[in-house]
N, C-alpha and C positions, 0 to 999 in steps of 0.2 A: 400191573397196570394201574390199580387203584392208588398204589403208593406214588406212582409217577404223576397222576392227576393231582393228588394231594400236595405233592411238592410244587407243582406248577401253581396251584391256588395260593400256597404260602408265598411263593415268589411274587405272584401278581399282587397280593395284599401288601407286600413290602414295598413294591413299586408305587402302589397307590399312596401308601403312608409317606414315602419320600416326596412324591409329587405334591401331596397336600401340604407338606411343610416348607416347600419352596416359597420364598417371600413374594409378595405381590410385585416388588420391584424387579426381581429376576424373571418372573413369569410373564411380565408385561401386563398384568391385570391392572385395572383402574384403581387409583388410590382413593381412599375414602376415610371418613371418620374425622375426629377432632385433633388438631395440633395446637397445643398451648405454647405460647412464646413469652419468655420473660425478658424484660428490659428495664434498665434504671433510667431511661431517657424520658424527657417530657418536652412540651412546647413544640417548637419548630422541628426539633430532632425527630419527632414522630412522623413527619411528612414522608421521610424515606421509608419508614416501616410500612406506612399505609400504602404507598405506591408499590413497594416490593410484594406485599401481601396481595394486592389487587392483580398484579401480573402473574403471580403464582396461581391465583384462583381462576384466571382465564384458562390456564392449561390444565387445571385440576379442580373442576367445579364441584366435585363431591367431597372436597376436603374443607373443613371449617377451621380456618386459622384464627385463633383467638389471642390477641395481643394483651398481655398483662403488664402494663407499665407501672413500675413502683419506684418513683423518683426519690423517696425517702426510706432509709433503712432497708435498702434492697438486699444487701448481703445477709443481714440478720433474718429477714423473711425467708431467703433462699435456704439458709442453713436449717431453719425450722421445717421447711418443705422437704428437704432431704431426710430429716429425721422421721417425718411422718410418711415418707414414701409417696409424696404428692407434688413433686416439683414439676415445673413446666417441661414439656418435651424438648424444647430448644430454649436455651437461655444464654444471656450475655455473661461474659467473664472478663474481669480485669487481670492484667498480668500478675498482680500481687497475689491473686487467689488461684492461679492455675495449678500449682503443685498441691495446694491444700485440697481443692475439690477433687483432684485425681486421687489423692491419698485416702479420701473418704469413700472412694468407690462410687462417686456420684456421676462421673462422666464416662461415656461409652468410648472405647478405643475405636477410633475412626479409620485406622489403617485398613481393616478388611473391607469397609465400605468404599474407600477411595480406590482400592484395587479391584473391587467387584465389577460386575457387569454394568451397573449403573453408577460407577464411580467417575473419575476424571483423571486426566494426565497431570500429575503434580508439577510438571514443568510450566504450567500456565501461570504459576505464582513466582514472585521474586523469591529466590531460594532463602536468602537471609531472613526475610519476613516470615516465610513458612516455618522456619525453625522455631519461632516463638510459639507455635502451636504444639510443640513436642514436650512431653514430660516422660521421664522414666523410659526413654528409648523408643517411644511410639507417639503417633499423632492423636491428641485428644481434643484439639481445638482448631477451628478455622478462623482466619483473620477477619475482623470487621473493619477496623481502621487503626491508624498508628501515626506516630510522628517520630522521626529521628531528631537529633539535635542539629542545629545549623547555625552558622555565624552570619548575622546581618551586619552590614557596614555602611557608613555614611559616605557617599561618593564625593560630595563637595568638601567635606572635612579632610578626606584623604588627599584630594587635590591641593587644598590650601596648605597642607603640611608637607607638600612635595613628595608624597608617597604614591607608589603605584597601587592600584587596586589589588587586593589579595586574590590569588589564583589557586586552583586545585594543585595540591602538592606542597602548599606552604607549610612551614614548620612552627614548632613552639618558639624558636628563636625569632622567626619572622613576626609572629603574633606579638611577642614582647616588645620588639623594636618599634612596631607600629603603635602599640598601646602607649609607649613612652613618649613618642613624638606627638601623639594626639591628646595626651593629658596636659592640660594647661592650667596655670594658677591665675590668680586675680591680676597679676602684673604682666601676663602674657608669656611667662616662661614655661617651656615644656619640661617634662620630667627628666630630660637628659641634661638640663642646664644646672650648673652649680648653684644658681640663684633660685631654683625652684622651691616654692613654699608649699609643702604637703598639707599645711593646715588651712590653706586658702584656695582650694581647687575649685575652679568654675566649670571645668569640663573634664570628664574621665575618659581614658582611652577605650575602656571596655567594661561592660557590665557582665559579670560571669555568674554562674549559678550560685545563689544564696551565699552571701558573705557571712561574716562571723555573727555570733549572737544567739540565733535560734538553731535548732537542729538542722544540719546540712541536708539539702536536697541531693541525696546520694546519686540519683539518676543523672544529675547534671555533671558530676565529676567522674563517674565511672569510665567515660571514654579516656580520660587522662590516665587512669590506672591501667587500663588495657593498652593504651598507646605506649606505655613504658614497660610492658611485659608483666604487669602485676595482676593480682586478683585479690578477692576478699574471702573466698571460700574454695575448698577443693571441688573438683568437678563432680564428685559423687555426693556433695553436700554434707559430708560428715565432720569436717573440721575447718576452723579458721586459722589455727596456729600454723605459722609458716607461710601464710598467705596474706592475712590482714596486716601482719607486722613484718612482711618481707621487705627487703631493701628496695625492690622495684616499686612496691606500693607506697612505701614511706617517701621515697624521693619524688614520686609523682605528686603526692599530697603536699610535699614541701614546695614544689614549683607553684602549685595553686595558692598556697598560703602566702608565698613571697609576692604575688601580684598585689595583695592587699597591704602587707606589713613592711615589705622591703622596697618595692618599687612604687607603691601608692598609685597604681594605674586603674584600680577598680573600686567602685563605691562599696562601702560596707553596708550592713543592714541598717545601721544607724543613719548613714548618709541617705540611703533610699527612703527611710521612714521620714526624714526631715522634709521630703517633698510631697508627703501626704498622698501617696498613691499615683503620683504623676508617672507617666510612661517616659522614662528618661531618654530612651532612644528616639521615640517620636518627637520629644521636645528638644532633641539635639543636644542634650546634656551629657550623653555618652556617644562615642563614635562607633563602637562595635557592641553587638549584643549576642550572647551565647545562650540560645534557648531552643524551644521547639518551633515548628512552623506555624503555630497557632495565630500569632499576631499579623501574619502576612496580609490578609484581606483588609485589615484596619490600616496598615501602613500604606497600602496601595491607594487608599482614599485620601491620604495626607498629601496634597499637591505640593506643599512646601518642602517635603522630605524626598530627597533623591537618594535611593539606597540600592544595594545589591545584596546577593547572598552568595555564600561560598561554603564548601565543606569545612568541617572542623580541621584545624591544623594537625599535622601528623607529628607524633612523638618519636623518641629514639628507636622504638620498635615498629614504627609505621603507623598506618591509619587504623582507627577504630571508632565505632559509634555504637549507640544503643537505641532502643525504641521505647517509647511510651505506647503501649499496645492494648487493644481490647479485641475480644474474639467471641465466637459462638461455640456452644457445647451441645451435645446430644445427651439427654438424661438417660442414664443407664437403666432406670426403672420405668422408662416410657413404655406404654402399652400399644403405641402406634409408631414403631420405629421406622417402618417403610416410608410412611408419609412424612414423618419428622425428618428423616435423612434427605428426602427429596426437597423439602423446604429449606433445610440447612444448606444443601448444595446450591440451591437457587439463590440464596442471599449471600453466599460466600464466593461463588464462582460464576453464577449465571446472570440473568437479567436483573435480579434483585440486587446483585452486587453493584450494578451501574447506578442504582438509586443511592446507595450509601456513598458511592464515589463522588457524589455532588456535595457531600458534607465533610468528607475526610479522605485521606490518601488510601488508595486501593492497593491490595496485594496482587491483583491480576494484571499481568503485563500488557495484555491486549487492551484492557480498559484504560490503563495509563497512557498507552501509545495513542489511543483514539482521542484522549484529552490533550495530547501534545506535551505531556509533562517533561519528557526527556529533552525537549527543545525550548521549554519555557524559560524566560530570562531569570525567574526566581526559583522555579521548581527543579530545574535541571540539576543543580548542585545537590539537591535533596535526593533525587533518584540515583545519581552517581554514587552517593555515599551508602546506599543500601547494600552494596557489595561488602561493606566493612562492618556491618552491625554484628554484635556478639551477644550471646545469651546473658540474662540477668541472674544475679544470685538467687532471686526468688524462685527461679525454675529448678534449682537444685534440691530444695528442701521446703516443706510446708511450714517450717519453724523459723524461716529467715526473718520475717518481720518482727516477731516477738523476741528473738535471740540475737542473731547476727547484726541486723540493722540497728536495733536499739543500742546494743553495746558499742557499735561503731559510732553512731551519732552522739551518744552521751559522752564518750571519751574524746571524740574529735573536738567537741565544743570546749573542752578544757584547754586545748591548744591556745585558744583566744582568751578564755575567761580566767585561766589560772597560769598562763605562760608555761604550760607543759610542752615538752618537745613532742614532735609527732611520733617519734619512735616509742617514747614512753606511753603516749596515749594509745597507740596501736597495740603495744604489749599488754596494757590494761584491758583493752577492748577484747582481745582474743581469749583472755582468761575469765571473762564474765559470762 
């Protein structure tokens, strides 16, 4: 009998121990304590943070959310905090640092939280956007905001050239033909005319990401590489050989280079510099612009500018796009993970996410629907193209910026500066 009671006492103690270790989130206990939040933002961008924190505090009055805004040297300070074990409980992350921070063991794997009692249904997010929070096969980040690339076009100039407005599903060939008709020299000849003078262009058909001269903005041309079935690095992030210098990648880059050097439909960096910071699309010196959604609000204020937006043209292998993305992480060394997760979920999927959606594109479909983005005359094309976004090379390895990207940029520049063929440049890039 004594042994039976002893066994029951041991079992009871074990139950108490397990019960004591159940998180406050799973037990329904009130959240409390301090949650430190790291951000690189400043100025008006902090309005969304303050509003999101206020709405969280209303539901969780015992949690003290402390915003630590570090607009200068944010990444350097964060790395130092990782090293000292004193980083914010929740912090912002740029897409270029996602793999690095995960490899350092600084970010909590969020998959168990998402699937837990106080998690959420992943289908609330746009699938392609949610993928940007994944590293090494699991979710380590939640989306704050992002922008895919989009094509702006001048409605009046398309009409004057006798061209139909570009539509979803247009191709590289359609883009080039339009750019040629829209590129005009000082004598009024378009780029299809035998009399066209490429040295006296008064309007270009298209401004595309970073022309020659300085290191290329890789994010801007990645869609072309993907649209042609190419890549710059293996999916496991271990090698660039056979990817950076593949026929698919090389031919996509050749099409891009030809827009400058063969067809003369896009302004080079030197051309752009000659206008001293002038927005060439807003000034109607280019008819199409290939960039992020960022200038939209400014263009809408320009009453003399009639414009539309459309998805990027599709290549030989179909549609592709990429994102410029930022997200939130939960610090692996946090001492208050229950409250930290609750706050992270609040700003990524809940009422807090609505505050950030007033400043940037949201990953939450219901918020986007409430804003009418899928029916908006400018944003609808952006939302449609989210189905076609693909991961970045940065997500495959923490060494991409220092190795792969530097080698690619340095060697690609020689195509213009030293008249090196793209194939030779990419062969040189993958060996560095």
